[in-house]
ZAKEGU-940585 format. One line per field, with one value per residue (C-alpha): x, y, z; residue in three letters. Coordinates in nm, 4 decimals. Layout:
N
X: c(X/...)
Y: c(Y/...)
Z: c(Z/...)
base: c(Ala/...)
***
This chain:
436
X: c(0.0000/0.1434/0.1952/0.0401/0.2335/-0.0525/0.1694/0.3166/-0.0303/-0.1496/0.1538/0.1046/-0.2614/-0.1772/0.0785/-0.1836/-0.4238/-0.1575/-0.1058/-0.4635/-0.4802/-0.5353/-0.3048/-0.3589/-0.0922/-0.2763/-0.5966/-0.4167/-0.2491/-0.5804/-0.7442/-0.4568/-0.4825/-0.8578/-0.8150/-0.5528/-0.7823/-1.0686/-0.8418/-0.7213/-1.0781/-1.1809/-0.8835/-0.9540/-1.3219/-1.2299/-0.9883/-1.2585/-1.5076/-1.2631/-1.1881/-1.5600/-1.6162/-1.6015/-1.2871/-1.2787/-0.9897/-0.9550/-0.9561/-1.3079/-1.4377/-1.2634/-1.4126/-1.7627/-1.7039/-1.5856/-1.8793/-2.1241/-1.9747/-1.9799/-2.3504/-2.4805/-2.4960/-2.7028/-2.9439/-2.9678/-3.0623/-3.3150/-3.4928/-3.4725/-3.3186/-3.1957/-2.8622/-2.7917/-2.5213/-2.7224/-2.6191/-2.8666/-2.8347/-2.8555/-2.8703/-2.6564/-2.9687/-3.1060/-2.7925/-2.8006/-2.8928/-3.1813/-3.3421/-3.3063/-2.9497/-2.6314/-2.4133/-2.4070/-2.3316/-2.2037/-1.9245/-1.8814/-1.8923/-1.8525/-2.2091/-2.3254/-2.2175/-2.2051/-2.4582/-2.3980/-2.4868/-2.3590/-2.3773/-2.4289/-2.4281/-2.3455/-2.1628/-1.9521/-1.9437/-2.1224/-1.9615/-2.0128/-1.8773/-1.9448/-1.9636/-2.0011/-2.0041/-1.9261/-1.9859/-1.6672/-1.4455/-1.4458/-1.6029/-1.5446/-1.4197/-1.7088/-1.9772/-2.2968/-2.5463/-2.9235/-3.1418/-2.8449/-2.7457/-3.0972/-3.1143/-2.8237/-2.9567/-3.2575/-3.3823/-3.5121/-3.7031/-3.8386/-4.2057/-4.3700/-4.6077/-4.5619/-4.8502/-4.7723/-4.7628/-5.0326/-5.0373/-5.2644/-5.1374/-5.2582/-5.4756/-5.7035/-5.9930/-6.0738/-6.3405/-6.4857/-6.7789/-7.0922/-7.0378/-6.6565/-6.4651/-6.3233/-5.9927/-5.8900/-5.5164/-5.5022/-5.2669/-4.9393/-4.8265/-4.4992/-4.4200/-4.1124/-4.0889/-4.2706/-4.1513/-4.3797/-4.7300/-4.9224/-5.0696/-5.2378/-5.4427/-5.8188/-6.0366/-6.4009/-6.6439/-6.7566/-6.7986/-7.1039/-6.9693/-7.3167/-7.4692/-7.3557/-7.2609/-6.9739/-6.8255/-6.5664/-6.3178/-6.1523/-5.8166/-5.7048/-5.3901/-5.2548/-4.9023/-4.8153/-4.8252/-5.1855/-5.1123/-5.3604/-5.3616/-5.6411/-5.6769/-5.9611/-6.0153/-6.3120/-6.4421/-6.6879/-6.8973/-7.0304/-7.2621/-7.1288/-7.1994/-7.3972/-7.5942/-7.9273/-8.0960/-8.4372/-8.4868/-8.6880/-8.4506/-8.1013/-7.9932/-8.0146/-7.7682/-8.0406/-8.3864/-8.7185/-9.0496/-9.3799/-9.7265/-9.9807/-10.3090/-10.1732/-9.8612/-9.4952/-9.2408/-8.8684/-8.6495/-8.2708/-8.0217/-7.6944/-7.3852/-7.1409/-6.7724/-6.5777/-6.2971/-6.1694/-5.8451/-5.8560/-5.7262/-5.4251/-5.3947/-5.0565/-5.0721/-4.8225/-4.6017/-4.5139/-4.1598/-3.9986/-3.6546/-3.4638/-3.1096/-2.8483/-2.8930/-3.2556/-3.5202/-3.7681/-4.1299/-4.3739/-4.6774/-4.9073/-5.1570/-5.5066/-5.6774/-6.0336/-6.1632/-6.3804/-6.6921/-6.5705/-6.4737/-6.1764/-5.8958/-5.6063/-5.5195/-5.4425/-5.1673/-4.8170/-4.5225/-4.1795/-3.8522/-3.6326/-3.4600/-3.0978/-3.0923/-2.7198/-2.6296/-2.7038/-2.9260/-3.2760/-3.4943/-3.8352/-4.1161/-4.3780/-4.7321/-4.9244/-5.2803/-5.5095/-5.8814/-6.1068/-6.1747/-5.8109/-5.7757/-5.4368/-5.3008/-4.9719/-4.8230/-4.4676/-4.3178/-3.9745/-3.7462/-3.4409/-3.1650/-2.9466/-2.6274/-2.6716/-2.4210/-2.5228/-2.2959/-2.1345/-2.2278/-2.0183/-1.8305/-1.7902/-1.5484/-1.6012/-1.4622/-1.3794/-1.0867/-0.8612/-0.6279/-0.3711/-0.0552/0.2577/0.2113/-0.1672/-0.3954/-0.7520/-1.0071/-1.1737/-1.5228/-1.6337/-1.9972/-2.1184/-2.3926/-2.6001/-2.5382/-2.6037/-2.3497/-2.1903/-1.8248/-1.6990/-1.3281/-1.1285/-0.7610/-0.5969/-0.3155/-0.1456/-0.0276/0.2597/0.3424/0.6132/0.3396/0.0783/0.0213/-0.2998/-0.3741/-0.7219/-0.8821/-0.6585/-0.4446/-0.1070/0.0514/0.4292/0.5526/0.4321/0.2633/-0.0396/-0.1367/-0.4431/-0.5703/-0.7592/-0.9905/-1.0477/-1.3128/-1.2534/-1.4705/-1.2650/-1.4920/-1.2835/-1.3136/-1.0484/-0.9740/-0.7220/-0.5013/-0.3084/-0.0404/0.0718)
Y: c(0.0000/0.3377/0.6073/0.9471/1.2624/1.4743/1.7242/1.8389/1.8997/2.0935/2.3153/2.3899/2.4767/2.7112/2.8918/2.9522/3.1055/3.3401/3.4918/3.6422/3.7462/4.1283/4.2463/4.5323/4.7360/4.7153/4.8428/5.1374/5.2223/5.2109/5.4426/5.6889/5.6871/5.7462/6.0401/6.1951/6.1627/6.3310/6.6158/6.6648/6.6717/6.9313/7.1529/7.1333/7.2216/7.5242/7.6418/7.6119/7.7991/8.0754/8.1208/8.1610/8.4121/8.7805/8.9550/9.3260/9.5673/9.9244/10.0293/9.8872/10.0853/10.4069/10.3629/10.3416/10.6556/10.8451/10.7289/10.8378/11.1884/11.1957/11.1063/11.3133/11.6422/11.4660/11.3443/11.7015/11.8296/11.5522/11.6073/11.9875/12.0162/12.3574/12.3279/12.5557/12.5645/12.2981/11.9466/11.7142/11.3376/11.1322/10.7565/10.5197/10.3223/10.6290/10.6449/10.2814/10.2004/9.9755/10.2652/10.5201/10.6299/10.5741/10.3538/10.0021/9.7483/9.5036/9.7520/9.9030/9.5744/9.7241/9.8532/9.4927/9.4760/9.8406/10.0876/10.4594/10.8133/11.1428/11.4685/11.7689/12.1400/12.4716/12.7681/12.9413/12.6234/12.2897/12.0383/11.6606/11.3974/11.0249/10.7764/10.3995/10.0959/9.7589/9.4969/9.4408/9.5028/9.8809/10.1913/10.5536/10.7706/10.9805/10.7384/10.7729/10.4882/10.4735/10.7566/10.9448/11.0427/11.1494/11.3748/11.5803/11.6349/11.7837/11.7840/12.1060/12.0977/12.3789/12.4483/12.5168/12.8108/12.9617/12.8985/12.7740/13.0076/12.9589/13.1524/13.1494/13.0446/13.3243/13.6204/13.6342/13.7464/13.5816/13.6766/13.4277/13.4294/13.2247/12.8897/12.9046/12.6185/12.7103/12.5515/12.6504/12.7410/12.6248/12.7247/12.6180/12.5975/12.5727/12.5427/12.6437/12.2925/12.0586/12.2081/12.1785/12.0872/12.1783/11.8264/11.8943/12.1900/12.1466/12.3361/12.4303/12.6196/12.5657/12.7710/12.7295/12.8517/12.8168/13.0791/13.4377/13.5360/13.5772/13.2641/13.2151/12.9289/12.8822/12.7104/12.5895/12.4073/12.2871/12.1835/11.8912/12.1181/12.2177/12.5729/12.6781/12.9242/13.0153/13.2145/13.2669/13.3363/13.5191/13.4041/13.6229/13.4594/13.7308/13.7148/13.7954/14.1638/14.2814/14.6044/14.6146/14.9502/15.0307/15.3805/15.5728/15.8690/15.7332/15.5750/15.2014/14.9350/14.6822/14.8094/14.6261/14.7926/14.6447/14.7783/14.7333/14.9213/15.1705/15.2621/15.2075/15.0984/15.1359/14.8961/14.8701/14.6602/14.8285/14.6683/14.9219/14.8868/14.8557/15.1068/14.9913/14.7968/14.4261/14.2980/14.0703/13.8759/13.7298/13.4194/13.4077/13.6973/13.9800/13.9695/13.6260/13.5566/13.2381/13.1131/13.0739/12.7362/12.6923/12.6237/12.9008/12.7948/13.0701/13.0578/13.1522/13.4241/13.4931/13.7738/13.8992/14.1883/14.4681/14.2663/13.9717/13.7423/13.5148/13.6125/13.4330/13.2634/13.6086/13.6830/13.7225/13.6574/13.8122/13.8138/13.5380/13.4410/13.3188/13.1286/13.0680/13.4365/13.6667/13.9572/14.1008/13.9838/14.0926/13.8918/14.1003/13.9802/14.1671/14.1127/14.2726/14.2114/14.1630/14.5374/14.6440/14.7456/14.6546/14.5819/14.4600/14.3402/14.2710/14.0171/14.0719/13.7727/13.8248/13.5652/13.5924/13.4357/13.1261/13.2413/13.1244/13.2642/13.0349/13.1330/12.8794/12.5479/12.2680/11.9751/11.6168/11.4639/11.7545/11.5692/11.2970/11.0495/10.8843/10.6777/10.7561/10.6626/10.6575/10.8719/10.9883/11.1888/11.5065/11.5762/11.9348/12.0384/12.3571/12.5983/12.6221/12.2875/12.4327/12.7129/12.7948/12.8340/12.5434/12.6088/12.5085/12.5653/12.3507/12.4225/12.2494/12.4411/12.1946/12.0111/11.8077/11.6318/11.5989/11.7344/11.7834/11.7452/11.7658/11.6818/11.3820/11.4016/11.2212/11.1500/11.2224/11.2230/11.2267/11.5433/11.7607/12.0045/12.1928/12.1388/12.4391/12.4585/12.8027/12.8890/13.1450/13.3974/13.3616/13.1219/12.8796/12.5569/12.3576/12.0039/11.9078/11.6122/11.4038/11.1645/10.8965)
Z: c(0.0000/-0.1084/0.1492/0.0584/0.1590/0.2898/0.4644/0.1343/-0.0194/0.2828/0.2764/-0.0942/-0.0363/0.2512/0.0360/-0.2371/0.0170/0.1517/-0.1966/-0.1954/0.1701/0.2332/0.5037/0.7502/0.5755/0.2465/0.4110/0.5679/0.2388/0.0542/0.3058/0.2727/-0.1048/-0.0859/0.1552/-0.0681/-0.3706/-0.1836/-0.0768/-0.4336/-0.5649/-0.3031/-0.3848/-0.7577/-0.7070/-0.4924/-0.7586/-1.0246/-0.8064/-0.7264/-1.0955/-1.1701/-0.8865/-0.9904/-0.8716/-0.7944/-0.7647/-0.6413/-1.0056/-1.0462/-0.7497/-0.8586/-1.2059/-1.0584/-0.8511/-1.1604/-1.3736/-1.1028/-1.1049/-1.4866/-1.5070/-1.2149/-1.4173/-1.6842/-1.4151/-1.2816/-1.6274/-1.6925/-1.3608/-1.3948/-1.0497/-0.9386/-0.7572/-0.4607/-0.1936/-0.0106/-0.1100/-0.2774/-0.2987/-0.6166/-0.5548/-0.7589/-0.8500/-1.0339/-1.2493/-1.3655/-1.7231/-1.6253/-1.4348/-1.7129/-1.6382/-1.8373/-1.6150/-1.7624/-1.4877/-1.7503/-1.8273/-1.4807/-1.2921/-0.9437/-0.9818/-0.9347/-0.5693/-0.4606/-0.3290/-0.3029/-0.3997/-0.5373/-0.3401/-0.5680/-0.4914/-0.6525/-0.5089/-0.7716/-0.9804/-0.9668/-0.7324/-0.7325/-0.4891/-0.5092/-0.2210/-0.2442/-0.0151/-0.1707/0.0980/0.2971/-0.0061/-0.0375/0.1202/0.0201/0.3048/0.4344/0.3167/0.5225/0.5046/0.5300/0.6496/0.7952/0.4426/0.3570/0.6615/0.5334/0.1847/0.0147/-0.3407/-0.4921/-0.8188/-1.0303/-0.9649/-1.2973/-1.2610/-1.6047/-1.8478/-2.1985/-2.4966/-2.7590/-3.0865/-3.3881/-3.7286/-3.9519/-3.8553/-3.5525/-3.7782/-4.1094/-4.3668/-4.6155/-4.8545/-4.8065/-4.9740/-4.9587/-4.8007/-4.4609/-4.3651/-4.0131/-4.0091/-3.6462/-3.3666/-3.2107/-2.8488/-2.6579/-2.2889/-2.0898/-1.9414/-2.1809/-2.5103/-2.8144/-2.6930/-3.0092/-3.0157/-2.6794/-2.8043/-2.7612/-3.0102/-2.9670/-3.1877/-3.5481/-3.8639/-4.0865/-4.4191/-4.5775/-4.3550/-4.3077/-3.9570/-3.7109/-3.5599/-3.2852/-3.2542/-2.9139/-2.8581/-2.5149/-2.4026/-2.0654/-1.9673/-1.7398/-1.4347/-1.5141/-1.6302/-1.9026/-2.1904/-2.4331/-2.7515/-2.9999/-3.3696/-3.5244/-3.8619/-4.0531/-4.3226/-4.5561/-4.8591/-5.2066/-5.2602/-5.5684/-5.6234/-5.8095/-5.8747/-6.0215/-6.1552/-6.4149/-6.4458/-6.4955/-6.8220/-6.8104/-6.9094/-6.9705/-7.0502/-7.0682/-7.1609/-7.0628/-7.0896/-6.8163/-6.8083/-7.0622/-6.8601/-6.9388/-6.6733/-6.7429/-6.5374/-6.5471/-6.3510/-6.2678/-6.1028/-5.9641/-6.0428/-5.7119/-5.6655/-5.3241/-5.3105/-5.2223/-4.8899/-4.8495/-4.5257/-4.4287/-4.2125/-3.9280/-3.8283/-4.0642/-3.9252/-3.9022/-3.7539/-3.8368/-3.7799/-4.0504/-4.2178/-4.1108/-4.3728/-4.4454/-4.4919/-4.5830/-4.3479/-4.6389/-4.7299/-4.8596/-5.0504/-5.0989/-5.3036/-5.1672/-5.2472/-5.0395/-5.3257/-5.2705/-5.5126/-5.3408/-5.6691/-5.8145/-5.5609/-5.7072/-5.4718/-5.5336/-5.3397/-5.1994/-4.8764/-4.8623/-4.5355/-4.5718/-4.5372/-4.2441/-4.3494/-4.3837/-4.6697/-4.7956/-4.9562/-5.1399/-5.2090/-5.4811/-5.5994/-5.8607/-5.8484/-6.1495/-6.1608/-6.1792/-5.8131/-5.6638/-5.3159/-5.1737/-4.8456/-4.7353/-4.4966/-4.3440/-4.2850/-4.0647/-4.0970/-3.7874/-3.6651/-3.4510/-3.1880/-2.8406/-2.5661/-2.3088/-1.9523/-1.7632/-1.7564/-1.5012/-1.4833/-1.3771/-1.1643/-0.9351/-0.7741/-0.9157/-0.7429/-0.9707/-0.9710/-1.1718/-1.5366/-1.5178/-1.7366/-1.6794/-1.8797/-1.7533/-1.8869/-1.9540/-1.9056/-2.0754/-1.9710/-2.1798/-2.3433/-2.6920/-2.6600/-2.9945/-2.8954/-2.6843/-2.7343/-2.4236/-2.3364/-2.0656/-1.8200/-1.5262/-1.2215/-1.1804/-1.5065/-1.3338/-1.1350/-1.4129/-1.7624/-1.9542/-2.3263/-2.4824/-2.1500/-2.0718/-1.7563/-1.7494/-1.4096/-1.4121/-1.0507/-0.6912/-0.5677/-0.6294/-0.9002/-1.0232/-1.3764/-1.5171/-1.8178/-1.9679/-2.2259/-2.5016/-2.3149/-1.9942/-1.8017/-1.5904/-1.3913/-1.2039/-1.0808/-0.8116/-0.9095/-0.6559/-0.7809/-0.5339)
base: c(Unk/Unk/Unk/Unk/Unk/Unk/Unk/Unk/Unk/Unk/Unk/Unk/Unk/Unk/Unk/Unk/Unk/Unk/Unk/Unk/Unk/Unk/Unk/Unk/Unk/Unk/Unk/Unk/Unk/Unk/Unk/Unk/Unk/Unk/Unk/Unk/Unk/Unk/Unk/Unk/Unk/Unk/Unk/Unk/Unk/Unk/Unk/Unk/Unk/Unk/Unk/Unk/Unk/Unk/Unk/Unk/Unk/Unk/Unk/Unk/Unk/Unk/Unk/Unk/Unk/Unk/Unk/Unk/Unk/Unk/Unk/Unk/Unk/Unk/Unk/Unk/Unk/Unk/Unk/Unk/Unk/Unk/Unk/Unk/Unk/Unk/Unk/Unk/Unk/Unk/Unk/Unk/Unk/Unk/Unk/Unk/Unk/Unk/Unk/Unk/Unk/Unk/Unk/Unk/Unk/Unk/Unk/Unk/Unk/Unk/Unk/Unk/Unk/Unk/Unk/Unk/Unk/Unk/Unk/Unk/Unk/Unk/Unk/Unk/Unk/Unk/Unk/Unk/Unk/Unk/Unk/Unk/Unk/Unk/Unk/Unk/Unk/Unk/Unk/Unk/Unk/Unk/Unk/Unk/Unk/Unk/Unk/Unk/Unk/Unk/Unk/Unk/Unk/Unk/Unk/Unk/Unk/Unk/Unk/Unk/Unk/Unk/Unk/Unk/Unk/Unk/Unk/Unk/Unk/Unk/Unk/Unk/Unk/Unk/Unk/Unk/Unk/Unk/Unk/Unk/Unk/Unk/Unk/Unk/Unk/Unk/Unk/Unk/Unk/Unk/Unk/Unk/Unk/Unk/Unk/Unk/Unk/Unk/Unk/Unk/Unk/Unk/Unk/Unk/Unk/Unk/Unk/Unk/Unk/Unk/Unk/Unk/Unk/Unk/Unk/Unk/Unk/Unk/Unk/Unk/Unk/Unk/Unk/Unk/Unk/Unk/Unk/Unk/Unk/Unk/Unk/Unk/Unk/Unk/Unk/Unk/Unk/Unk/Unk/Unk/Unk/Unk/Unk/Unk/Unk/Unk/Unk/Unk/Unk/Unk/Unk/Unk/Unk/Unk/Unk/Unk/Unk/Unk/Unk/Unk/Unk/Unk/Unk/Unk/Unk/Unk/Unk/Unk/Unk/Unk/Unk/Unk/Unk/Unk/Unk/Unk/Unk/Unk/Unk/Unk/Unk/Unk/Unk/Unk/Unk/Unk/Unk/Unk/Unk/Unk/Unk/Unk/Unk/Unk/Unk/Unk/Unk/Unk/Unk/Unk/Unk/Unk/Unk/Unk/Unk/Unk/Unk/Unk/Unk/Unk/Unk/Unk/Unk/Unk/Unk/Unk/Unk/Unk/Unk/Unk/Unk/Unk/Unk/Unk/Unk/Unk/Unk/Unk/Unk/Unk/Unk/Unk/Unk/Unk/Unk/Unk/Unk/Unk/Unk/Unk/Unk/Unk/Unk/Unk/Unk/Unk/Unk/Unk/Unk/Unk/Unk/Unk/Unk/Unk/Unk/Unk/Unk/Unk/Unk/Unk/Unk/Unk/Unk/Unk/Unk/Unk/Unk/Unk/Unk/Unk/Unk/Unk/Unk/Unk/Unk/Unk/Unk/Unk/Unk/Unk/Unk/Unk/Unk/Unk/Unk/Unk/Unk/Unk/Unk/Unk/Unk/Unk/Unk/Unk/Unk/Unk/Unk/Unk/Unk/Unk/Unk/Unk/Unk/Unk/Unk/Unk/Unk/Unk/Unk/Unk/Unk/Unk/Unk/Unk/Unk/Unk/Unk/Unk/Unk/Unk/Unk/Unk/Unk/Unk/Unk/Unk/Unk/Unk/Unk/Unk/Unk/Unk/Unk/Unk/Unk/Unk)
***
């Protein structure tokens, strides 16, 4: 009987099992690797998140402050605010593009996280200062939050008490014949605050051109503040004038003889020849003033003879207006009626220079902080905004600190200087520049 070596088989089997056995060291190593992987993933995610998060610098906040000062004067003009030596507050929210302002938060990104305001006042010149608070990242020195800022400021607006101006187009009294077509020339209206409000004119009254009589047309207009103005036009409708005369003594133009009960009746019809001159009516003003380069549109005219017949088609217009050259021009209207009677009227057109004097200038911002090598732009605001001559000369009190060219400041070295803008008529405004 063969002996079987069981001990050798058992040993071989035990060795095979040991090859696949997980030791304590392997477990510890695996845990360490897993922890390291988790840490790496967390770090990578934080890096990705930080890259996506908006970053802000002092430059971003300074840019917002400058833009607020640049747009505040425009807000003042739009709201028709009268500046005094008492400061008024303009909130940043009112200057943002989405609220009707001109600061685009997509281009001035600090506007997304900041709140603030501009304080505006006027002593000798207009002064603007901006203040912002941007979370815990940036706060302008002197910033006052909440109602405390409101307590120090007031807003003063112009109270509109002036009524609009309403004027008739054409004459205030018109004469037409029975049966003629009546076309009302109308009226126009302007207001010191609302501008052209002709479309808001309400008209009452009618003209019955088929029936002789005197008619009145009333025109009324109101501005946004409720101030009213009225004006009226009188329209006279008259019958066509003819003269018929029956006589037995004067010679007749047309004679008819009839016999009745042995008697003879002589009847003649006579139409008198008018000797009165016709009437020319000029619509609009007889003296019109326009600016060089403007277009001249004649307001029109009408003519009737002494019998009331419309002879506007007989009017002859002479003269011309050169709107490109300053001067006084005359337009003559001449008419001859069917009986040879003549009449004329003249309109004077004055073409004047469009010169609008400059009454003052202001600069924005009113103070600039810069670093060496930096450049910033100064904006000039003109009063009135449509002034003709806007020529400006620039100067720096200390060119070694900063120079100025066409409104752009260039920082040269540390220190302070005053940049001055001077208009051709001597009006001045200044900005203090600090270079750090």
